[in-house]
C-alpha positions, 0 to 999 in steps of 0.5 A: 575392728577387733580380731577374735582370739577364740571362737566356739559354739556353746549351748545353754544347760538345763538351767539356762546357763552358758559356760565360758571356757577358760574365762580370764575374769570372774565377773562380766557386764552383759549387754543384750542388743536388739539383734540378739547379739550379746556383749560381755565386758570384763568387770572387777568388783573393786578397782585394783590398788584402790583404797576407801576414803574411810580406810585412808582416814583411819591410816591418817589418824594412826600416823597422827597417834604414832607421831604424838606418841599414843602407841601401845607397848610392843607386841612380842611375836617371837613365838612365830618364828624369826 
């Protein structure tokens, strides 16, 4: 059984919203049970350190272009500092 690290009473506001104090996440998956219990599980919209298949394909193509010499002239970035 898990131990509660914080416990408080909350009230719905006029727009029927509930505020979580000092929430560690921006998104939560909500489960409402038959007995009235509400379970919140933290969610991330995208997995951390996850790269899409399309991005990986584009990166592979860029490396192929570099290896075959299909590159542009160097860009002068000296105007932005050292």
